C-alpha positions in Angstrom: 123.6 70.7 111.1 127.3 69.9 110.6 127.9 69.1 114.3 124.9 66.8 114.3 126.2 65.0 111.2 129.6 64.6 112.8 127.9 63.0 115.8 125.9 60.8 113.5 129.1 59.8 111.6 130.9 58.9 114.9 128.0 56.9 116.1 127.6 55.3 112.7 131.3 54.4 112.8 131.0 52.5 116.0 127.7 50.9 115.0 129.2 49.7 111.7 132.3 48.5 113.5 130.4 46.6 116.1 128.1 45.1 113.4 131.0 44.2 111.2 132.9 42.5 114.0 129.7 40.7 115.2 129.0 39.3 111.7 132.7 38.3 111.4 133.1 36.5 114.7 129.7 35.9 116.4 127.6 35.0 113.3 130.5 33.4 111.4 129.8 35.5 108.3 133.2 37.0 107.6 132.3 38.4 104.1 129.3 40.2 105.4 131.3 41.6 108.3 134.0 42.8 105.9 131.4 44.4 103.7 130.1 46.3 106.8 133.6 47.4 107.8 134.2 48.6 104.2 131.1 50.8 104.4 132.7 52.9 107.1 134.5 55.3 104.7 131.1 56.1 103.2 130.3 57.9 106.4 133.2 60.3 105.8 132.2 60.8 102.2 128.7 61.7 103.4 130.1 64.2 105.9 132.4 65.7 103.2 129.5 66.1 100.7 127.2 67.6 103.4 129.9 70.1 104.4 130.5 71.1 100.8 126.7 71.5 100.2 126.4 73.5 103.4 129.1 75.9 102.2 127.7 76.0 98.7 124.3 76.9 100.1 125.8 80.1 101.5 126.5 79.0 105.1 129.1 81.1 106.9 132.3 79.1 107.2 132.8 78.4 111.0 134.2 76.0 113.5 131.8 73.2 112.5 133.3 73.1 109.0 136.8 73.0 110.6 135.8 70.2 113.0 134.4 68.2 110.1 137.7 68.5 108.3 139.6 67.4 111.4 137.2 64.5 111.9 137.7 63.3 108.4 141.5 63.7 108.7 141.6 61.8 111.9 139.6 58.9 110.3 142.0 58.8 107.4 145.1 59.0 109.6 144.0 56.7 112.4 140.9 54.8 111.3 142.6 51.8 109.8 144.9 51.3 112.8 141.8 51.6 115.1 139.8 49.1 113.1 142.7 46.6 112.9 143.3 46.9 116.7 139.7 46.3 117.5 139.5 43.4 115.0 142.4 41.7 116.7 140.7 42.0 120.1 137.4 40.8 118.7 139.2 37.8 117.0 140.6 36.9 120.4 137.6 37.4 122.5 134.9 36.2 120.1 136.7 34.1 117.6 139.1 32.1 119.7 142.3 33.6 118.2 145.4 34.2 120.1 145.5 37.5 122.0 146.9 40.3 119.9 150.3 41.5 120.6 150.3 44.9 122.3 152.6 47.7 121.5 156.2 47.3 122.6 156.7 48.6 126.1 160.4 49.5 126.2 163.3 51.0 124.3 163.7 51.7 120.6 160.9 49.4 119.7 158.4 51.5 121.7 159.9 54.7 120.1 159.3 53.2 116.6 155.8 52.3 117.5 155.1 55.8 118.8 156.7 57.3 115.7 154.3 55.2 113.4 151.3 56.4 115.4 152.5 60.0 115.1 152.8 59.5 111.3 149.0 58.8 111.4 148.6 62.2 113.1 150.7 63.9 110.4 148.5 62.2 107.7 145.4 63.4 109.6 146.7 67.0 109.7 147.6 66.9 106.0 144.2 65.6 105.0 142.4 68.1 107.2 144.6 70.9 105.8 143.9 69.8 102.3 140.1 69.7 102.9 140.2 73.1 104.6 142.3 74.6 101.8 139.8 73.3 99.3 137.0 74.8 101.3 138.9 78.2 101.5 139.2 78.2 97.7 135.6 77.1 97.3 134.3 79.9 99.4 136.7 82.3 97.7 136.2 85.2 100.0 139.2 86.1 102.2 136.9 87.9 104.7 134.9 84.8 105.4 137.5 82.1 105.7 139.4 83.1 108.9 137.8 80.3 110.9 138.9 77.7 108.3 142.4 79.0 108.3 142.6 78.8 112.1 141.6 75.1 112.0 144.6 74.4 109.8 146.7 75.7 112.6 144.8 73.5 115.1 145.5 70.4 113.0 149.2 71.0 112.8 149.4 72.1 116.5 147.9 68.7 117.4 150.3 66.9 115.2 153.2 68.9 116.6 152.2 68.1 120.2 151.9 64.4 119.3 155.3 64.6 117.6 156.9 66.0 120.8 155.3 63.2 122.9 156.5 60.6 120.4 160.0 62.1 120.4 160.2 61.7 124.2 160.1 57.9 123.7 163.2 58.2 121.5 165.1 60.7 123.7 164.2 59.1 127.0 163.4 55.5 126.2 161.8 53.5 129.0 164.2 50.8 130.1 163.1 47.3 130.7 163.1 46.4 134.4 166.1 44.3 135.4 165.2 40.7 136.3 164.9 40.3 140.0 167.4 37.5 140.9 166.3 37.3 144.5 163.0 35.7 143.7 164.3 32.4 142.5 
């Protein structure tokens, strides 16, 4: 049931996002579009409530509950950035706005950008860990919560790997190519 709900939430996220952007830019109804975009966090609340009810109903804590916590954490850590990025592209393609600036490609500016994205992963891991810890306390049976505890490790391992990748942009920054003077 939880996996199905995660899939429904993911599909719902993209449907609400597409509808919100369509109302904002195609139908020229920015308030309605904004209202649809603001409904997206309700999907995560619905998933959180369903997961808690599943555990309260006596379900054995397993990987689906851990995946739900990671999904909610990812949405909190990266959802706003994702929606903002897509909104900028929709404004350009559908609303006639200037093309959105992409991330910096070189040097310290790129390293700062990657660091900010990594902070989103740290927030995602922290939220997932908090939700998993709440579930562990809610279940209150050390013999049944091993799966939930292992998902806390998964969340921080993902954030750690992302941190190493982000750090490579600082340690080995990509240099801007030199201007080719022979092509003048």
